[in-house]
C-alpha positions in Angstrom: 119.6 80.6 122.8 119.6 84.3 123.8 118.8 86.7 121.2 119.7 90.4 120.7 118.1 92.8 123.2 116.9 95.2 120.6 116.2 95.2 116.8 119.0 95.4 114.3 118.4 97.5 111.2 120.5 97.7 108.0 120.9 101.3 106.9 122.6 103.4 104.1 126.0 104.3 105.5 125.7 108.0 104.7 122.8 108.4 107.1 125.1 107.6 109.9 127.4 110.4 108.9 129.9 108.3 107.2 131.6 110.2 104.3 130.9 107.7 101.5 128.8 109.8 99.0 129.9 110.7 95.6 131.2 114.1 96.7 133.0 112.8 99.7 130.3 114.0 102.1 127.5 112.4 104.0 123.8 112.8 104.7 123.8 112.2 108.5 120.2 112.0 109.8 119.7 113.5 113.2 116.5 111.5 113.8 118.3 108.3 113.0 121.5 109.0 115.1 120.0 111.0 118.0 116.7 109.2 118.4 116.5 105.8 116.7 120.0 104.9 117.8 118.7 104.6 121.3 116.4 101.8 120.4 118.1 100.1 117.4 121.5 98.6 116.5 122.6 99.5 112.9 124.6 97.7 110.3 125.6 100.1 107.6 126.1 99.6 103.9 127.1 101.8 100.9 126.3 99.8 97.8 128.2 102.2 95.4 131.4 102.1 97.4 131.0 98.3 98.0 131.0 97.7 94.2 134.3 99.4 93.9 133.4 103.0 93.1 135.8 105.5 94.6 135.0 108.3 97.0 134.9 111.0 95.8 133.5 109.8 92.4 131.5 110.9 89.4 127.8 110.2 90.3 125.6 107.6 88.8 122.1 107.9 87.6 119.2 105.9 86.5 118.4 105.9 82.8 115.9 104.2 80.6 115.5 104.6 76.8 111.8 105.2 77.2 109.1 104.7 79.8 108.8 101.0 79.1 112.5 100.2 79.0 114.5 98.5 81.8 115.9 101.1 84.2 119.9 101.0 84.4 122.4 102.6 86.7 125.1 104.3 84.6 128.0 106.8 84.9 126.5 110.3 84.7 128.9 111.3 81.8 129.0 108.1 80.0 126.0 105.9 79.7 128.0 102.9 78.4 129.6 102.6 81.7 126.9 100.5 83.6 126.8 99.4 87.2 123.2 97.7 87.3 124.5 94.2 87.4 127.1 94.9 90.2 124.5 96.7 92.3 122.1 93.7 91.9 124.8 91.2 92.9 125.8 93.2 95.9 122.2 93.4 97.0 122.1 89.7 96.8 125.1 89.4 98.9 123.7 91.7 101.5 120.4 89.9 101.7 122.4 86.7 102.7 123.6 88.7 105.7 120.1 90.0 106.8 118.8 86.9 108.7 118.8 88.8 112.0 117.8 92.2 110.6 114.4 93.5 111.5 114.3 96.3 109.0 116.2 98.7 106.7 116.5 102.4 106.3 117.6 103.6 102.7 118.7 107.0 101.5 116.0 108.8 99.5 116.6 109.9 95.9 119.7 107.7 95.6 120.1 105.9 92.3 121.3 102.9 94.2 119.2 103.2 97.5 116.2 105.3 96.9 112.8 103.6 97.5 110.6 105.6 95.3 110.4 108.7 93.1 114.2 108.4 92.2 115.0 110.5 89.0 115.1 108.4 85.8 116.6 110.1 82.7 116.0 109.2 79.1 118.6 109.1 76.3 117.0 111.9 74.4 117.7 114.4 77.3 114.1 114.7 78.1 113.4 116.1 81.7 114.0 113.4 84.4 110.8 111.7 85.7 110.6 110.8 89.4 109.5 107.2 88.8 112.5 105.0 89.7 113.6 102.9 92.5 117.3 102.6 93.4 118.9 99.4 92.0 120.0 98.0 95.3 116.8 98.8 97.1 114.7 97.4 94.2 116.4 94.1 94.6 115.9 94.1 98.5 112.2 94.8 98.0 111.7 92.2 95.2 113.4 89.4 97.2 112.0 90.3 100.7 108.3 91.1 100.1 106.7 92.7 103.1 110.2 93.2 105.0 110.2 96.6 106.6 112.1 99.0 104.5 111.8 102.7 104.6 113.5 105.9 103.3 114.9 108.4 106.0 113.0 111.3 104.1 109.5 109.4 104.5 110.4 109.0 108.3 109.5 112.7 108.6 105.8 111.8 107.9 104.4 110.8 111.4 102.2 108.1 110.1 104.9 106.5 107.8 107.3 106.7 110.7 105.0 105.0 113.2 103.9 102.4 110.5 107.6 101.5 109.8 108.7 101.1 113.4 105.5 99.2 114.2 106.6 96.8 111.5 110.2 96.6 112.6 109.2 95.7 116.2 106.6 93.2 114.9 109.4 91.6 112.9 111.7 91.6 115.9 109.1 89.8 118.0 108.7 87.2 115.3 112.4 86.7 115.1 112.5 86.3 118.9 109.6 83.7 118.5 111.7 81.6 116.1 114.8 81.7 118.3 112.8 80.3 121.2 111.5 77.5 118.9 108.3 77.7 116.8 105.4 75.5 117.8 101.7 75.5 116.9 100.9 76.8 120.4 103.3 79.7 120.2 102.3 80.7 116.7 98.6 80.9 117.7 99.7 82.9 120.9 101.7 85.2 118.6 98.8 85.8 116.3 96.4 86.3 119.2 98.5 89.1 120.7 98.8 90.8 117.3 95.1 90.6 116.3 94.1 94.1 117.1 97.2 95.6 115.7 96.7 93.8 112.6 93.0 94.8 112.5 94.0 98.6 112.8 96.0 98.2 109.6 94.2 95.8 107.3 91.0 93.9 108.1 91.2 91.8 104.9 94.7 90.4 106.1 93.4 89.9 109.5 90.7 87.5 108.1 93.0 85.8 105.8 95.4 85.0 108.6 92.5 83.6 110.6 91.7 81.2 107.8 95.5 80.3 107.3 95.8 79.3 111.0 92.6 77.2 110.8 94.9 74.7 108.8 97.3 74.3 111.6 95.9 70.9 112.5 96.6 69.4 109.2 99.6 71.4 107.8 103.2 71.7 109.1 103.7 74.6 111.4 106.8 75.6 109.4 104.9 75.6 106.1 102.1 77.7 107.9 104.7 80.1 109.5 106.3 80.9 106.1 103.1 82.1 104.7 102.0 83.6 107.9 104.8 86.1 108.4 104.8 87.1 104.7 101.0 87.9 104.8 101.2 89.5 108.2 104.0 91.9 107.2 102.4 92.9 104.0 99.1 93.5 105.9 101.0 95.8 108.3 102.2 97.8 105.3 98.8 99.3 105.1 98.6 102.5 107.2 96.4 102.8 110.2 94.2 105.8 110.2 91.7 107.4 112.7 88.8 105.4 111.4 90.6 102.2 111.7 91.9 103.0 115.2 88.5 104.1 116.3 87.1 100.7 115.1 89.7 98.7 117.2 89.2 101.0 120.2 85.5 100.3 120.0 86.2 96.6 119.8 88.4 96.8 122.9 85.9 98.8 124.8 83.4 96.0 124.1 85.4 93.8 126.5 85.0 96.4 129.3 81.5 97.7 128.8 79.8 95.5 131.4 82.1 96.8 134.1 82.2 100.5 133.2 79.8 103.1 134.5 77.6 105.0 132.1 79.6 108.1 132.6 82.9 106.2 131.9 81.4 105.0 128.6 80.4 108.4 127.6 83.8 109.9 128.3 85.7 107.0 126.3 83.1 107.2 123.5 83.6 110.9 123.3 87.3 110.6 123.0 87.2 107.9 120.4 85.0 109.9 118.3 87.3 112.9 118.7 90.1 110.9 117.3 87.9 109.6 114.6 87.1 113.1 113.5 90.8 114.3 113.8 90.4 116.4 116.9 92.9 114.5 119.1 95.7 112.0 118.5 95.0 108.3 119.2 97.2 108.5 122.2 94.4 110.5 124.0 91.7 107.8 123.9 94.3 105.0 124.3 95.5 106.6 127.6 92.0 106.7 128.9 91.5 103.1 127.7 94.6 102.0 129.5 93.3 103.7 132.6 90.1 101.6 132.5 92.0 98.4 131.8 93.8 99.0 135.0 90.6 99.5 136.9 88.8 96.6 135.1 91.6 94.1 134.0 91.0 91.9 131.0 93.9 89.5 130.6 93.2 89.0 126.8 93.3 92.7 126.1 96.2 93.7 128.2 98.3 91.2 126.2 97.5 92.9 123.0 100.5 94.5 121.2 98.1 97.1 119.8 98.3 98.9 123.1 102.0 99.3 122.9 103.5 98.1 119.6 106.7 100.0 120.3 108.5 101.8 123.1 106.2 104.6 124.4 109.3 106.9 124.8 109.4 107.2 121.0 106.1 109.0 121.3 105.1 107.8 117.9 101.3 107.9 118.6 101.3 111.4 120.1 101.0 113.1 116.6 98.8 110.7 114.7 
């Protein structure tokens, strides 16, 4: 069965420019609509509108009687009018439609969609604390651990942006693997090609997955696969950084060192160290490494998704 040609993302409807917000406006994201739209298909949702709230409307907010109390979504002028249950139920409905989704982009600060630091008010009119999660998104995150979810505001951070899109394309590759038909051989190949990518994010998960796959001979591949993808995606949530990238680049260089000249080694080691110390982005040593891989081909290495985990045209590694 032929699958989609590119990843599909769920997204808060207002980010696409749809006038669904409480004031009848939108929060169109130029990065999403002008850049990401070239690489992803979007399916939009507005939880507040979906549960029957009109547009325009009085806004809702998150409230809690105290810091330990359950956070609820209520009408801003009448806390007795509550929408928590409806938002939970709608999230459960959306989750059932997300089998083919590779990620989700939500609206920051929203009491329904915000992913973190959403304002939570207390009944005694104390200043709001930025400690909440939108009710809809909280349900997504609870029921889909490790699934790529990100706020559009956090996409302005180069490392968070690169991390999210790396996870999205990894999830998309996994979904393509399942469409083709999962076997023990294909699972091992998938893992092998993602080894260095995972190592750049979280070495502990890298080792855990190796131990998990060691049980493939005695455990059903479907059972292993369920645990595998949850652990993989959770591991990739950890941010790569210059130290981790330098470690992986050194590992890869080890496959080439017997073919490289002394001057080539010095040149590459110098750029790896420049990245480790923050002088150059990771794309600089990566470009030289790819040059040497073309000169001294290593089949195991050239298949590694670490070298290109997402379309190079997005230029995500040019600034990290």
